[in-house]
Rosetta silent file (secondary structure, phi, psi, omega in degrees, C-alpha in Angstrom):
SEQUENCE: XXXXXXXXXXXXXXXXXXXXXXXXXXXXXXXXXXXXXXXXXXXXXXXXXXXXXXXXXXXXXXXXXXXXXXXXXXXXXXXXXXXXXXXXXXXXXXXXXXXXXXXXXXXXXXXXXXXXXXXXXXXXXXXXXXXXXXXXXXXXXXXXXXXXXXXXXXXXXXXXXXXXXXXXXXXXXXXXXXXXXXXXXXXXXXXXXXXXXXXXXXXXXXXXXXXXXXXXXXXXXXXXXXXXXXXXXXXXXXXXXXXXXXXXXXXXXXXXXXXXXXXXXXXXXXXXXXXXXXXXXXXXXXXXXXXXXX
SCORE:     score description
SCORE:     0.000 S_00000001
   1 L     0.000  133.579  179.078   58.245  -65.640  123.506 S_00000001
   2 L   -71.846  141.680  170.235   61.891  -66.675  123.258 S_00000001
   3 L   -95.365  122.187 -175.253   63.139  -69.568  125.362 S_00000001
   4 E  -111.615  131.719 -179.613   66.429  -68.525  126.921 S_00000001
   5 E  -107.194  135.210  173.072   68.983  -70.988  128.345 S_00000001
   6 E   -84.322  133.012  176.366   71.605  -70.040  130.932 S_00000001
   7 E  -116.968  121.136 -177.090   75.086  -71.249  130.038 S_00000001
   8 E   -71.797  131.980  178.679   77.651  -71.429  132.840 S_00000001
   9 E  -118.410  133.723  171.485   80.916  -69.660  132.101 S_00000001
  10 L  -109.932  105.159 -175.356   84.202  -70.080  133.979 S_00000001
  11 L   -92.837    7.702  175.454   86.277  -66.999  133.219 S_00000001
  12 L    85.286   18.984  179.552   89.189  -68.024  135.457 S_00000001
  13 L   -77.622  167.010  169.388   88.408  -65.774  138.432 S_00000001
  14 L  -126.467 -160.084 -178.982   89.218  -66.527  142.054 S_00000001
  15 L  -135.278  152.554  179.554   87.907  -65.030  145.327 S_00000001
  16 L   -68.215  -17.136  176.204   89.501  -62.705  147.927 S_00000001
  17 L   -96.789   13.876  173.984   88.988  -65.312  150.624 S_00000001
  18 L  -116.093  -37.194 -172.006   90.954  -67.813  148.516 S_00000001
  19 L   -92.024    4.653  176.397   93.938  -65.865  147.189 S_00000001
  20 L    97.818   -8.339  178.320   95.062  -64.451  150.538 S_00000001
  21 L   -63.052  -45.328  174.785   93.617  -60.957  150.149 S_00000001
  22 L  -115.141  -21.422 -178.121   91.095  -61.688  152.902 S_00000001
  23 L   174.907 -172.967  179.064   91.875  -65.296  153.685 S_00000001
  24 L  -126.430  155.354  172.248   92.563  -68.751  152.335 S_00000001
  25 L    93.662  -18.652 -179.181   90.442  -71.784  151.580 S_00000001
  26 L    73.282 -171.810 -179.799   87.295  -70.008  150.431 S_00000001
  27 L   -66.225  143.328 -174.298   83.866  -70.494  151.963 S_00000001
  28 L   -66.283  -18.219 -177.333   83.661  -73.569  154.170 S_00000001
  29 L   -96.158   -4.342 -163.432   80.700  -74.946  152.197 S_00000001
  30 L   -92.215  133.998  164.466   82.136  -74.452  148.714 S_00000001
  31 L  -145.821   98.741 -174.795   83.237  -76.921  146.073 S_00000001
  32 H   -57.955  -27.722 -179.578   82.826  -75.348  142.639 S_00000001
  33 H   -63.107  -22.086 -176.216   83.210  -78.723  140.934 S_00000001
  34 H   -70.764  -23.786  179.745   79.846  -79.771  142.386 S_00000001
  35 H  -126.202   28.107 -174.336   77.905  -77.365  140.158 S_00000001
  36 L  -105.942  108.093  178.837   80.369  -77.048  137.300 S_00000001
  37 L   -67.153  154.940 -173.453   79.183  -78.512  133.967 S_00000001
  38 L   -62.697  -29.308 -176.145   81.753  -80.336  131.872 S_00000001
  39 L   -76.527  -14.491 -174.931   81.639  -77.818  129.035 S_00000001
  40 L   -97.822  112.813 -176.081   82.650  -74.916  131.327 S_00000001
  41 L  -151.764  133.182 -175.824   86.404  -74.743  131.824 S_00000001
  42 L   -66.683  -13.354  175.696   88.758  -71.768  132.208 S_00000001
  43 L   -74.975  -11.673  177.378   91.155  -73.363  129.723 S_00000001
  44 L   -98.513  154.976  172.444   88.644  -72.624  126.975 S_00000001
  45 L   -70.034  164.083  178.667   87.813  -69.205  125.580 S_00000001
  46 H   -60.536  -43.770 -178.969   84.490  -67.648  126.506 S_00000001
  47 H   -62.171  -41.686  177.955   83.208  -68.252  122.949 S_00000001
  48 H   -62.460  -40.727  179.700   84.254  -71.929  123.071 S_00000001
  49 H   -64.599  -39.206  178.798   82.429  -72.413  126.359 S_00000001
  50 H   -66.868  -46.706  178.182   79.277  -70.864  124.902 S_00000001
  51 H   -57.615  -47.034 -178.778   79.471  -73.025  121.744 S_00000001
  52 H   -68.041  -33.481  177.223   80.079  -76.169  123.814 S_00000001
  53 H   -66.226  -41.483  176.500   77.289  -75.215  126.232 S_00000001
  54 H   -59.865  -46.349 -179.978   74.805  -74.824  123.386 S_00000001
  55 H   -64.774  -38.585  179.093   75.835  -78.237  122.037 S_00000001
  56 H   -58.374  -49.076 -177.123   75.617  -79.767  125.561 S_00000001
  57 H   -73.840  -35.152  178.793   72.017  -78.664  126.075 S_00000001
  58 H   -63.470  -38.506  178.597   70.976  -79.423  122.497 S_00000001
  59 H   -64.210  -20.151  179.333   72.220  -83.006  122.895 S_00000001
  60 L  -100.941   13.191  176.535   69.870  -83.310  125.855 S_00000001
  61 L    77.369   14.975 -179.345   66.860  -82.074  123.920 S_00000001
  62 L   -95.521   98.510 -177.204   66.830  -78.608  125.494 S_00000001
  63 L   -88.880  137.393 -179.488   65.991  -76.281  122.649 S_00000001
  64 L  -141.930  151.384  178.490   66.482  -72.556  123.128 S_00000001
  65 L   -87.357  -17.427  179.824   66.219  -69.461  120.972 S_00000001
  66 E  -171.210 -176.658 -178.222   69.138  -67.786  122.735 S_00000001
  67 E  -144.568  160.526  168.295   71.147  -67.835  125.906 S_00000001
  68 E  -107.287  128.415  176.441   72.390  -65.814  128.852 S_00000001
  69 E   -79.511  114.602 -172.958   76.097  -66.210  129.542 S_00000001
  70 E  -100.507  100.012  174.685   76.200  -66.994  133.274 S_00000001
  71 E   -76.621   93.650 -169.059   79.526  -65.955  134.804 S_00000001
  72 L  -107.358  -40.058 -169.749   79.019  -68.240  137.829 S_00000001
  73 L   -69.940  124.914  178.575   82.318  -69.722  138.997 S_00000001
  74 L    60.716 -141.168 -169.092   83.922  -67.891  141.906 S_00000001
  75 L  -112.750  106.756 -165.359   83.802  -64.041  141.962 S_00000001
  76 L   -93.284   17.551  165.455   83.143  -62.579  138.523 S_00000001
  77 L  -123.358   13.246 -173.497   83.867  -58.927  139.247 S_00000001
  78 L   -89.773   77.838 -179.481   87.163  -59.702  141.010 S_00000001
  79 L   176.234  171.095  179.054   89.550  -58.033  138.601 S_00000001
  80 L   -65.847  153.145 -177.379   90.344  -54.707  136.925 S_00000001
  81 H   -59.158  -35.781 -179.512   87.605  -53.016  134.918 S_00000001
  82 H   -60.737  -39.566  179.582   89.639  -53.416  131.712 S_00000001
  83 H   -71.309  -41.401  179.327   89.609  -57.218  132.101 S_00000001
  84 H   -60.564  -44.347  179.504   85.935  -57.292  132.992 S_00000001
  85 H   -59.163  -41.428 -178.888   85.056  -55.217  129.916 S_00000001
  86 H   -65.407  -46.499 -177.061   87.016  -57.621  127.718 S_00000001
  87 H   -68.926  -46.905  178.630   85.431  -60.793  129.155 S_00000001
  88 H   -62.199  -41.366 -179.652   81.856  -59.481  129.210 S_00000001
  89 H   -62.784  -38.789  177.830   82.323  -58.094  125.705 S_00000001
  90 H   -61.262  -43.513  178.737   83.538  -61.434  124.369 S_00000001
  91 H   -63.862  -44.755 -176.469   80.413  -63.143  125.721 S_00000001
  92 H   -69.775  -20.064  179.310   78.074  -60.460  124.365 S_00000001
  93 L   -76.485  -13.436  179.360   79.665  -60.663  120.918 S_00000001
  94 L   -70.725  132.861 -174.537   78.401  -64.247  120.470 S_00000001
  95 L   -63.183  -23.072 -179.296   75.336  -64.214  118.180 S_00000001
  96 L   -87.148  -11.518 -173.522   73.330  -66.528  120.477 S_00000001
  97 E   -85.711  126.462  179.105   73.898  -64.468  123.635 S_00000001
  98 E   -98.796  -12.397 -178.041   71.041  -62.188  124.707 S_00000001
  99 E   168.934 -170.894 -174.479   72.690  -60.942  127.897 S_00000001
 100 E  -127.795  151.019  162.974   74.680  -61.807  130.990 S_00000001
 101 E  -119.397  125.133 -174.140   74.241  -63.068  134.511 S_00000001
 102 E  -118.171  110.384  177.986   77.206  -62.011  136.663 S_00000001
 103 E   -90.547  132.063 -177.541   77.700  -63.784  139.971 S_00000001
 104 E  -155.965 -176.365  178.746   79.838  -61.990  142.514 S_00000001
 105 L  -105.054  153.100  179.626   80.373  -61.002  146.152 S_00000001
 106 H   -63.084  -26.353 -177.683   79.094  -57.807  147.769 S_00000001
 107 H   -92.368    8.400 -177.771   82.623  -56.658  148.630 S_00000001
 108 H  -118.046   27.861  170.846   83.933  -57.066  145.059 S_00000001
 109 L  -128.696  150.739  171.552   82.061  -54.249  143.329 S_00000001
 110 L  -139.709 -177.418 -174.139   82.678  -50.518  143.307 S_00000001
 111 H   -65.161  -36.339  179.505   81.134  -47.604  141.473 S_00000001
 112 H   -64.747  -44.348  179.135   83.402  -47.972  138.429 S_00000001
 113 H   -66.773  -38.647  178.040   82.559  -51.653  138.015 S_00000001
 114 H   -69.172  -34.608  174.808   78.857  -51.027  138.519 S_00000001
 115 H   -60.921  -43.157  176.378   78.949  -48.222  135.940 S_00000001
 116 H   -60.055  -48.310 -178.072   80.445  -50.719  133.480 S_00000001
 117 H   -62.701  -39.374  179.291   77.762  -53.318  134.231 S_00000001
 118 H   -65.478  -24.425 -176.311   75.005  -50.706  133.912 S_00000001
 119 H   -87.821   -9.185 -175.318   76.330  -49.754  130.460 S_00000001
 120 L   -70.120  143.045  179.380   76.264  -53.296  129.031 S_00000001
 121 L   -79.413  165.361  177.894   73.720  -54.006  126.280 S_00000001
 122 L    76.632 -170.552  179.041   71.030  -56.660  126.450 S_00000001
 123 E   -78.853  125.545  179.779   69.640  -58.236  129.588 S_00000001
 124 E  -130.762  124.890  176.373   72.092  -58.082  132.488 S_00000001
 125 E  -114.637  128.430  175.222   71.496  -59.586  135.926 S_00000001
 126 E  -104.247  119.760 -172.513   73.904  -58.938  138.777 S_00000001
 127 E  -115.610  113.246 -179.695   73.689  -61.735  141.319 S_00000001
 128 E   -93.337  130.668  170.346   75.246  -61.247  144.767 S_00000001
 129 E   -82.404   99.122  178.543   76.134  -64.189  146.940 S_00000001
 130 E   -94.085  -43.201  172.735   74.965  -62.860  150.300 S_00000001
 131 E    73.625  -44.828  179.323   74.237  -66.309  151.839 S_00000001
 132 L  -152.598  153.360  175.601   73.165  -65.017  155.282 S_00000001
 133 L   -94.400    2.286 -175.549   72.052  -61.761  156.884 S_00000001
 134 L  -108.336  123.569 -177.270   73.935  -62.572  160.106 S_00000001
 135 H   -62.280  -36.342 -178.058   77.548  -61.437  160.481 S_00000001
 136 H   -66.117  -33.356  176.249   78.416  -64.211  162.932 S_00000001
 137 H   -69.794  -45.376  179.839   77.331  -66.790  160.339 S_00000001
 138 H   -58.224  -39.240  177.315   79.284  -65.047  157.564 S_00000001
 139 H   -67.869  -40.870 -176.813   82.383  -65.090  159.748 S_00000001
 140 H   -64.131  -35.679 -179.048   81.873  -68.723  160.695 S_00000001
 141 L   -93.606    9.646  175.176   81.700  -69.872  157.054 S_00000001
 142 L    64.708   40.652  179.095   84.707  -67.718  156.077 S_00000001
 143 L   -71.610  -40.973 -179.768   82.853  -65.395  153.702 S_00000001
 144 L    86.880    5.501  174.432   85.119  -62.437  154.451 S_00000001
 145 L  -136.152  168.234  179.896   82.390  -59.800  154.103 S_00000001
 146 L  -109.729  169.672  175.521   79.594  -58.422  156.299 S_00000001
 147 H   -68.706  -27.678  175.551   75.901  -57.922  155.759 S_00000001
 148 H   -64.814  -35.839  174.039   76.560  -54.198  155.699 S_00000001
 149 H   -58.429  -40.443  179.781   78.755  -54.830  152.651 S_00000001
 150 H   -65.936  -45.426  177.648   75.740  -56.494  151.067 S_00000001
 151 H   -54.806  -47.669 -176.898   73.446  -53.557  151.883 S_00000001
 152 H   -64.068  -47.885 -176.930   75.859  -51.115  150.292 S_00000001
 153 H   -62.531  -43.654  179.678   76.463  -53.194  147.161 S_00000001
 154 H   -64.123  -41.682  179.950   72.768  -53.832  146.531 S_00000001
 155 H   -62.222  -48.406 -178.153   71.934  -50.144  147.037 S_00000001
 156 H   -63.135  -36.818  177.880   74.640  -48.937  144.654 S_00000001
 157 H   -67.381  -46.499 -179.110   73.560  -51.484  142.068 S_00000001
 158 H   -64.485  -34.795  177.045   69.879  -50.642  142.341 S_00000001
 159 H   -59.560  -25.826  178.994   70.653  -46.920  142.049 S_00000001
 160 L   -94.599    8.454  178.601   71.997  -47.696  138.565 S_00000001
 161 L    61.220   31.618  173.281   68.820  -49.614  137.713 S_00000001
 162 L   -79.975  139.578  174.752   70.717  -52.874  137.374 S_00000001
 163 E   -68.072  103.985 -168.140   68.566  -55.987  137.725 S_00000001
 164 E  -112.419  123.003 -177.786   69.954  -56.959  141.161 S_00000001
 165 E  -130.282  168.968 -175.206   69.380  -60.347  142.758 S_00000001
 166 E  -144.255  157.255 -176.854   70.844  -62.280  145.682 S_00000001
 167 E  -117.720  134.014  179.539   71.544  -65.807  146.804 S_00000001
 168 E  -133.708  140.622  177.777   70.863  -67.177  150.292 S_00000001
 169 E  -104.900  132.613 -177.247   71.575  -70.599  151.806 S_00000001
 170 E   -97.726  115.277  175.440   69.040  -71.964  154.288 S_00000001
 171 L   106.266   24.694  175.226   70.494  -73.772  157.284 S_00000001
 172 L   -62.323  154.825 -172.229   74.107  -72.630  157.631 S_00000001
 173 L   -56.714  135.051  178.165   75.706  -73.795  160.909 S_00000001
 174 L    91.652  -12.879 -177.654   74.408  -72.108  164.017 S_00000001
 175 L   -92.294  139.877  179.664   71.269  -70.759  162.359 S_00000001
 176 L  -105.499  170.139  177.791   67.827  -71.747  163.604 S_00000001
 177 H   -60.090  -39.607 -179.512   64.444  -71.743  161.926 S_00000001
 178 H   -64.056  -37.662  177.524   63.576  -68.564  163.857 S_00000001
 179 H   -65.687  -38.704  179.357   66.740  -66.876  162.532 S_00000001
 180 H   -65.986  -40.839  176.308   65.821  -67.814  158.966 S_00000001
 181 H   -65.101  -36.513  178.800   62.342  -66.341  159.388 S_00000001
 182 H   -65.791  -24.927  178.367   63.956  -63.246  160.898 S_00000001
 183 H   -64.659  -25.833 -174.223   66.033  -62.778  157.769 S_00000001
 184 H   -57.935  -41.466  179.870   62.887  -62.008  155.767 S_00000001
 185 H   -63.764  -37.591  178.648   62.583  -58.517  157.215 S_00000001
 186 H   -70.816  -38.012  177.538   66.212  -57.745  156.338 S_00000001
 187 H   -65.694  -42.547 -179.297   65.812  -59.146  152.828 S_00000001
 188 H   -59.723  -28.907 -178.897   62.629  -57.134  152.289 S_00000001
 189 L   -78.678  -14.862  179.938   64.514  -53.920  153.013 S_00000001
 190 L   -80.857  137.403  179.730   67.051  -54.578  150.259 S_00000001
 191 L   -78.132   59.465  179.602   66.206  -53.048  146.837 S_00000001
 192 L   -92.144  151.827  170.931   66.446  -56.438  145.142 S_00000001
 193 L   -93.548  -22.390 -177.953   64.408  -57.599  142.162 S_00000001
 194 E  -165.282  164.805  178.738   64.815  -61.281  143.009 S_00000001
 195 E  -140.445  157.401  169.297   66.424  -63.908  145.208 S_00000001
 196 E  -113.704  133.077  175.600   67.585  -67.503  145.096 S_00000001
 197 E  -119.977  138.931  166.280   66.955  -69.769  148.090 S_00000001
 198 E  -156.077  157.813 -177.956   68.275  -73.241  148.583 S_00000001
 199 E   -67.696  152.024  174.122   68.881  -75.777  151.291 S_00000001
 200 L   -67.387  130.828  171.951   72.337  -76.310  152.740 S_00000001
 201 L  -118.706  123.744 -176.967   74.107  -79.208  151.066 S_00000001
 202 E   -93.494  117.953 -171.285   77.189  -80.471  152.887 S_00000001
 203 E  -100.302  144.475 -179.687   79.791  -81.519  150.334 S_00000001
 204 L   -59.007  140.222  173.319   82.533  -84.097  150.744 S_00000001
 205 L    82.034   -1.322  179.093   85.992  -82.800  151.445 S_00000001
 206 L   -90.436  157.512  174.204   84.896  -79.348  152.573 S_00000001
 207 H   -57.403  -30.894 -179.899   85.694  -77.778  155.938 S_00000001
 208 H   -67.698  -34.277  177.182   81.950  -77.758  156.613 S_00000001
 209 H   -62.103  -39.876  177.174   81.825  -81.552  156.268 S_00000001
 210 H   -67.322  -40.093  178.599   84.447  -81.816  159.016 S_00000001
 211 H   -62.246  -40.648  179.026   82.522  -79.324  161.130 S_00000001
 212 H   -63.661  -39.376  178.534   79.350  -81.373  160.713 S_00000001
 213 H   -58.095  -36.146 -176.750   81.136  -84.525  161.838 S_00000001
 214 H   -83.186  -37.554 -173.316   82.098  -82.785  165.085 S_00000001
 215 L  -137.736   64.768 -179.599   78.900  -80.823  165.771 S_00000001
 216 H   -62.513  -23.881 -177.800   75.915  -82.177  163.810 S_00000001
 217 H   -68.838  -13.490 -177.531   73.538  -80.692  166.396 S_00000001
 218 H   -93.237    8.168 -177.758   74.429  -77.184  165.177 S_00000001
 219 L  -116.478  134.456  175.821   73.007  -77.781  161.680 S_00000001
 220 L   -95.765  104.675 -178.188   69.419  -77.342  160.555 S_00000001
 221 L  -126.753   80.388 -177.508   68.833  -80.035  157.906 S_00000001
 222 L   -69.367  151.763  171.682   65.073  -80.536  157.485 S_00000001
 223 L   -72.571  176.190 -172.167   63.651  -83.432  155.537 S_00000001
 224 H   -61.902  -46.422  177.132   61.734  -82.598  152.368 S_00000001
 225 H   -58.489  -41.954  179.358   58.266  -82.100  153.952 S_00000001
 226 H   -68.065  -33.628  179.094   59.740  -79.839  156.640 S_00000001
 227 H   -66.403  -40.315  177.540   61.735  -77.951  154.019 S_00000001
 228 H   -62.532  -41.706  177.671   58.548  -77.276  152.033 S_00000001
 229 H   -63.704  -38.875  177.627   56.893  -75.934  155.194 S_00000001
 230 H   -63.277  -44.576  177.012   59.911  -73.725  155.822 S_00000001
 231 H   -58.060  -41.753  179.372   59.735  -72.350  152.268 S_00000001
 232 H   -63.720  -41.809  177.449   56.065  -71.561  152.762 S_00000001
 233 H   -60.705  -41.158 -178.721   56.816  -69.755  156.035 S_00000001
 234 H   -68.063  -47.626 -176.837   59.501  -67.711  154.300 S_00000001
 235 H   -61.522  -36.470  178.722   57.401  -66.830  151.245 S_00000001
 236 H   -60.123  -28.135 -176.160   54.549  -65.616  153.431 S_00000001
 237 H   -96.988  -12.542 -178.693   56.949  -63.067  154.951 S_00000001
 238 L   -86.811  149.739  178.862   58.762  -61.957  151.801 S_00000001
 239 L   -50.531  135.684 -178.401   57.659  -58.994  149.679 S_00000001
 240 L   -66.003  -20.739 -179.654   55.066  -60.039  147.117 S_00000001
 241 L   -88.347   -2.582 -174.861   56.969  -58.264  144.305 S_00000001
 242 L   -81.061  120.103  179.369   60.208  -60.136  144.995 S_00000001
 243 E   -71.114  133.269  178.203   60.998  -62.629  142.229 S_00000001
 244 E  -105.401  104.020 -174.352   61.923  -66.094  143.539 S_00000001
 245 E   -82.981  -24.702 -178.355   64.425  -67.520  141.059 S_00000001
 246 E  -152.296  143.874  179.956   65.229  -70.731  142.933 S_00000001
 247 L  -115.942  -15.731 -179.433   63.711  -72.733  145.749 S_00000001
 248 L  -163.009  170.802  179.306   66.222  -75.571  146.108 S_00000001
 249 L  -139.316  158.552  177.320   69.441  -76.901  144.643 S_00000001
 250 L  -144.024  137.743  172.812   70.874  -80.275  143.726 S_00000001
 251 L  -118.744  161.234  176.868   74.391  -81.472  143.061 S_00000001
 252 L   -55.286  136.672 -174.893   75.415  -84.911  141.787 S_00000001
 253 H   -54.116  -27.655 -177.979   75.060  -87.411  144.682 S_00000001
 254 H   -64.977  -17.441 -179.968   78.755  -88.314  144.536 S_00000001
 255 H   -88.929  -13.833 -170.400   79.577  -84.879  145.965 S_00000001
 256 E   -83.337  126.776  170.724   77.263  -85.129  148.968 S_00000001
 257 E   -88.138  -41.426 -179.183   78.612  -85.872  152.417 S_00000001
 258 E  -144.728  132.013  172.618   75.270  -85.239  154.127 S_00000001
 259 L  -161.283  122.821  179.573   71.836  -84.518  152.724 S_00000001
 260 L   -69.180  -20.298  175.041   68.472  -85.431  154.274 S_00000001
 261 L  -158.077  153.466  178.890   67.039  -85.476  150.749 S_00000001
 262 L  -158.852  163.421  176.007   68.344  -85.035  147.246 S_00000001
 263 L    86.762   -4.047  179.142   67.299  -85.488  143.669 S_00000001
 264 L   -74.034  122.029 -177.776   63.993  -83.613  143.892 S_00000001
 265 L   -69.975  154.967  179.304   63.581  -81.704  140.644 S_00000001
 266 H   -55.973  -37.399  179.466   62.706  -77.977  140.726 S_00000001
 267 H   -67.221  -32.121  175.928   59.260  -78.670  139.260 S_00000001
 268 H   -70.200  -42.395  176.329   58.521  -81.140  142.037 S_00000001
 269 H   -57.363  -46.781 -179.630   59.629  -78.654  144.691 S_00000001
 270 H   -62.437  -40.502  179.496   57.361  -76.026  143.109 S_00000001
 271 H   -64.000  -44.663  179.315   54.438  -78.464  142.957 S_00000001
 272 H   -65.313  -39.236  179.315   54.845  -79.405  146.630 S_00000001
 273 H   -67.771  -42.351  177.114   55.149  -75.776  147.666 S_00000001
 274 H   -59.650  -40.145  179.387   52.093  -74.733  145.677 S_00000001
 275 H   -65.757  -39.553  178.810   50.133  -77.523  147.339 S_00000001
 276 H   -63.944  -46.456  179.924   51.350  -76.413  150.768 S_00000001
 277 H   -64.899  -38.902  178.357   50.347  -72.794  150.168 S_00000001
 278 H   -63.290  -42.210  177.952   46.971  -73.900  148.801 S_00000001
 279 H   -60.687  -36.961  178.352   46.357  -76.010  151.896 S_00000001
 280 H   -78.610  -15.348 -170.693   47.162  -72.984  154.070 S_00000001
 281 L    66.226   40.596 -171.062   45.092  -70.667  151.892 S_00000001
 282 L  -123.339 -177.326 -177.425   48.226  -68.563  151.629 S_00000001
 283 L  -165.835  167.583  175.582   50.522  -66.842  149.143 S_00000001
 284 L   -62.430  133.081  178.199   53.828  -64.986  148.909 S_00000001
 285 L    82.443    6.415 -177.682   53.704  -61.793  150.969 S_00000001
 286 L   -56.412  -37.066 -177.633   50.600  -62.735  152.952 S_00000001
 287 L   -99.589   -0.502  179.621   52.237  -61.590  156.198 S_00000001
 288 L   -71.305  127.975  177.273   54.279  -58.768  154.665 S_00000001
 289 L    72.518   13.519 -176.900   53.233  -55.377  156.034 S_00000001
 290 L  -102.213   11.887 -179.602   50.557  -56.925  158.225 S_00000001
 291 L    77.948    9.524  179.937   52.190  -56.070  161.512 S_00000001
 292 L   -74.085  138.472  179.376   53.269  -59.664  161.986 S_00000001
 293 L   -69.874  102.482 -178.178   56.433  -59.955  164.085 S_00000001
 294 L   -83.961    0.000    0.000   58.992  -60.929  161.464 S_00000001
């Protein structure tokens, strides 16, 4: 089996809630620099970023047989189809690239763009940043789209048999534990193949950091043991066929304004979660379809 490495690509996109189309400033929680590797820079060509990314991981002892070009920074379908075709094609022309991961927003795809993505060769994953199923939360964090936008985008993507996944943040301001558990039913109804979950991290210099200073009581920031219990509660309610691509996230500590815990590696999170589920005698999907009030 080939070992495939994801390489982050910055293709120079922006977002409609940054350039004035829908708003300014972007999402209140966002600082792209916090998860932006040094080799990924829009001043470089796509091919240069891939070459530098391969060298970056090789220098750290991470050997791979190939890579997925991960168009991650900002909104990677936010442009005309002709430009998207050119950028995706440049990445796919690299001999080490086996496919693409395209990160975008639900309101920045249409049928023409999805037709293009469905026609691309190799493995292609379309990853929607949904973040929350609650419109009041989406408005509060300045997303500029609704959950209905997400429903439509995921449906249109799945109809084209695109591998469609979504990203959700746990603990956005105003959301309670009960609200997060309630999201499971809405997520289960989406024709997704997989999801990413991670804890809210409040980053220095963001509008959310200022909001936290004023109203810390409106934020759900569990410590690590409580976060593991929350993950277990969520997994029990999620469809058993739903791939879980991520359980937590980490940014360099210098970016963090507030975090009840940080630095836990993904394998440690997985080990703790497995132990929690074993203690409960539980598994993903245990409560799915069992008449449990989700």
